DRENVEX-682692 format. One record per residue (C-alpha): residue number from 1; residue in one letter; z, x, y. Coordinates in nm, 3 decimals, decimal comma, always signed. Each point is the difference from the previous one (the first is absolute). Layout:
<atoms>
     k   r        zz        xx        yy
   NUM   a         Z         X         Y
...
</atoms>
This chain:
<atoms>
     k   r        zz        xx        yy
     1   m    +0,000    +0,000    +0,000
     2   q    -0,102    +0,138    +0,339
     3   l    +0,277    +0,082    +0,246
     4   e    -0,116    -0,250    +0,263
     5   i    -0,010    -0,281    -0,261
     6   l    +0,344    +0,102    -0,123
     7   m    +0,137    -0,010    +0,356
     8   a    -0,156    -0,344    +0,053
     9   l    +0,158    -0,117    -0,326
    10   i    +0,342    +0,129    +0,110
    11   g    -0,040    -0,184    +0,330
    12   f    -0,097    -0,322    -0,177
    13   a    +0,290    +0,038    -0,244
    14   f    +0,244    +0,053    +0,286
    15   v    -0,118    -0,291    +0,215
    16   s    -0,019    -0,243    -0,293
    17   s    +0,340    +0,114    -0,134
    18   i    +0,198    +0,000    +0,326
    19   t    -0,123    -0,333    +0,141
    20   p    +0,193    -0,320    -0,072
    21   g    -0,074    -0,172    -0,328
    22   p    +0,192    -0,154    -0,287
    23   n    +0,129    +0,332    -0,138
    24   n    +0,125    +0,129    +0,335
    25   l    +0,161    -0,327    +0,103
    26   m    +0,185    -0,021    -0,333
    27   l    +0,116    +0,362    +0,039
    28   l    +0,126    -0,073    +0,350
    29   s    +0,194    -0,296    -0,136
    30   s    +0,126    +0,192    -0,303
    31   g    +0,118    +0,292    +0,215
    32   a    +0,187    -0,241    +0,228
    33   n    +0,154    -0,201    -0,284
    34   f    +0,067    +0,266    -0,267
    35   g    -0,016    +0,340    +0,170
    36   f    -0,232    +0,298    -0,044
    37   a    +0,123    +0,130    -0,337
    38   k    -0,041    -0,338    -0,172
    39   t    -0,349    -0,035    +0,152
    40   l    -0,127    +0,332    -0,143
    41   p    -0,126    -0,147    -0,331
    42   h    -0,192    -0,262    +0,199
    43   m    -0,164    +0,273    +0,210
    44   f    -0,098    +0,214    -0,299
    45   g    -0,123    -0,309    -0,185
    46   i    -0,237    -0,084    +0,285
    47   s    -0,154    +0,348    +0,012
    48   s    -0,028    +0,035    -0,378
    49   g    -0,126    -0,352    -0,061
    50   f    -0,261    +0,029    +0,272
    51   s    -0,124    +0,330    -0,141
    52   v    -0,051    -0,165    -0,341
    53   l    -0,177    -0,293    +0,169
    54   l    -0,231    +0,246    +0,178
    55   i    -0,098    +0,166    -0,327
    56   c    -0,068    -0,336    -0,165
    57   v    -0,212    -0,117    +0,293
    58   g    -0,180    +0,334    -0,004
    59   v    -0,090    -0,026    -0,368
    60   g    -0,144    -0,348    +0,032
    61   l    +0,253    -0,277    +0,054
    62   g    -0,112    -0,039    +0,361
    63   k    -0,361    -0,054    -0,109
    64   m    +0,107    -0,266    -0,249
    65   l    +0,177    -0,193    +0,276
    66   e    -0,302    +0,040    +0,224
    67   y    -0,233    -0,145    -0,264
    68   y    +0,238    -0,274    -0,113
    69   p    +0,139    -0,168    +0,316
    70   p    +0,223    -0,251    -0,189
    71   a    +0,209    +0,294    -0,127
    72   f    +0,048    +0,122    +0,355
    73   m    +0,091    -0,353    +0,113
    74   a    +0,257    -0,025    -0,281
    75   l    +0,145    +0,333    +0,115
    76   k    +0,023    -0,132    +0,357
    77   v    +0,176    -0,317    -0,113
    78   a    +0,246    +0,193    -0,220
    79   g    +0,068    +0,254    +0,272
    80   g    +0,041    -0,265    +0,269
    81   s    +0,235    -0,205    -0,216
    82   y    +0,213    +0,303    -0,080
    83   l    +0,017    +0,100    +0,367
    84   l    +0,116    -0,351    +0,092
    85   f    +0,270    +0,026    -0,268
    86   l    +0,112    +0,338    +0,138
    87   a    +0,003    -0,141    +0,354
    88   y    +0,226    -0,281    -0,118
    89   k    +0,235    +0,250    -0,169
    90   i    +0,018    +0,209    +0,317
    91   a    +0,058    -0,305    +0,224
    92   t    +0,284    -0,124    -0,220
    93   s    +0,174    +0,337    -0,040
    94   g    +0,371    -0,011    +0,076
    95   p    +0,206    +0,235    +0,213
    96   i    -0,033    +0,370    -0,074
    97   g    +0,323    +0,015    -0,200
    98   e    -0,118    -0,291    -0,214
    99   a    -0,348    +0,147    -0,032
   100   e    +0,145    +0,319    -0,142
   101   n    +0,210    -0,189    -0,253
   102   i    -0,239    -0,279    -0,098
   103   g    -0,355    +0,089    +0,100
   104   k    -0,184    +0,299    -0,135
   105   p    -0,265    +0,217    +0,159
   106   m    -0,337    +0,025    -0,170
   107   t    -0,006    +0,241    -0,294
   108   f    -0,256    +0,278    -0,051
   109   i    -0,190    -0,209    -0,259
   110   q    +0,007    -0,317    +0,211
   111   a    -0,133    +0,187    +0,304
   112   a    -0,270    +0,173    -0,209
   113   l    -0,110    -0,329    -0,156
   114   f    +0,006    -0,175    +0,339
   115   q    -0,296    +0,216    +0,108
   116   w    -0,216    -0,199    -0,243
   117   v    +0,060    -0,324    +0,191
   118   n    +0,024    +0,151    +0,349
   119   p    -0,316    -0,099    +0,189
   120   k    +0,032    +0,289    +0,247
   121   a    +0,022    +0,249    -0,288
   122   w    -0,323    -0,136    -0,152
   123   v    -0,183    +0,021    +0,332
   124   m    +0,124    +0,356    +0,049
   125   a    -0,098    +0,101    -0,355
   126   i    -0,348    -0,152    +0,008
   127   s    -0,067    +0,133    +0,352
   128   s    +0,107    +0,354    -0,083
   129   m    -0,200    +0,010    -0,324
   130   s    -0,307    -0,137    +0,181
   131   a    +0,023    +0,235    +0,295
   132   y    +0,136    +0,329    -0,134
   133   t    -0,140    +0,050    -0,350
   134   s    -0,296    +0,230    -0,048
   135   p    -0,272    -0,103    -0,251
   136   d    -0,059    +0,360    -0,114
   137   q    +0,374    +0,063    -0,057
   138   y    +0,115    -0,355    -0,061
   139   t    +0,283    +0,056    -0,249
   140   l    +0,141    +0,292    +0,197
   141   t    -0,003    -0,192    +0,328
   142   v    +0,168    -0,304    -0,163
   143   f    +0,287    +0,223    -0,109
   144   v    +0,016    +0,179    +0,338
   145   i    +0,035    -0,340    +0,170
   146   a    +0,267    -0,105    -0,253
   147   l    +0,189    +0,323    +0,078
   148   v    -0,037    -0,005    +0,380
   149   f    +0,125    -0,357    +0,041
   150   p    +0,350    +0,045    -0,146
   151   l    +0,043    +0,328    +0,190
   152   v    -0,074    -0,182    +0,326
   153   n    +0,143    -0,338    -0,099
   154   l    +0,350    +0,110    -0,100
   155   p    +0,093    +0,149    +0,340
   156   s    -0,155    -0,305    +0,170
   157   v    +0,198    -0,257    -0,199
   158   t    +0,312    +0,213    +0,040
   159   c    -0,017    -0,063    +0,376
   160   w    +0,027    -0,374    -0,060
   161   a    +0,296    +0,034    -0,237
   162   v    +0,178    +0,238    +0,242
   163   f    -0,061    -0,237    +0,290
   164   g    +0,145    -0,287    -0,204
   165   t    +0,300    +0,212    -0,099
   166   s    +0,063    +0,098    +0,363
   167   m    +0,025    -0,371    +0,084
   168   k    +0,267    -0,064    -0,263
   169   g    +0,294    +0,039    +0,239
   170   f    -0,161    -0,226    +0,258
   171   l    -0,062    -0,259    -0,273
   172   q    +0,365    -0,020    -0,111
   173   n    +0,017    -0,303    +0,226
   174   r    -0,083    -0,309    -0,212
   175   v    -0,211    -0,168    +0,270
   176   r    -0,205    +0,313    +0,072
   177   l    -0,059    +0,055    -0,372
   178   k    -0,103    -0,362    -0,049
   179   y    -0,259    +0,024    +0,281
   180   f    -0,115    +0,342    -0,119
   181   n    -0,059    -0,137    -0,351
   182   y    -0,183    -0,303    +0,144
   183   l    -0,216    +0,235    +0,206
   184   m    -0,078    +0,223    -0,300
   185   a    -0,084    -0,303    -0,215
   186   s    -0,226    -0,140    +0,275
   187   l    -0,180    +0,333    +0,043
   188   l    -0,052    +0,019    -0,376
   189   v    -0,159    -0,346    +0,004
   190   i    -0,213    +0,097    +0,303
   191   s    -0,117    +0,310    -0,191
   192   l    -0,182    -0,244    -0,230
   193   w    -0,237    -0,099    +0,283
   194   p    -0,263    +0,275    -0,058
   195   m    -0,017    -0,100    -0,366
   196   l    -0,070    -0,365    +0,088
   197   r    -0,294    +0,077    +0,230
</atoms>
């Protein structure tokens, strides 16, 4: 892969990883409700799961969805339904003390599997495989993309978890936490808008 293409890929990976989306909003909420240490498996699950998704899209899953639109529609419906469920769970979270005792942050496996129903992850995966693979070195470039993304993605998602964690003290107040959780749930629902267009 040429250096200028690699730099463009890194830029795309950074912008698409740092901007708000379902993963980042859930990390912000998890950091605020459970703290940074308990959010680590969620963060690593996102990066690992997305890397696996990239490889699968690169070896042909993306083409199958392109040629069979009902499969892509089913993916959108499943992803949208799951995001609505997660928004409900966030909106109905209790105070931080209760959240730590009753609620649980997303596990590594749950976060990795979530990438398969995350509409933003699919758009990122298909876009990167379409734009940054090279026909003469296809397999190599698929694996370079699958390696670059987690290296860029992990620091990006960490920012969201750290920001959420830094808000934990401010959110000890029940009213503030309630409105914060409502806001996070609303933003998660709004993040569905690009998928519905």
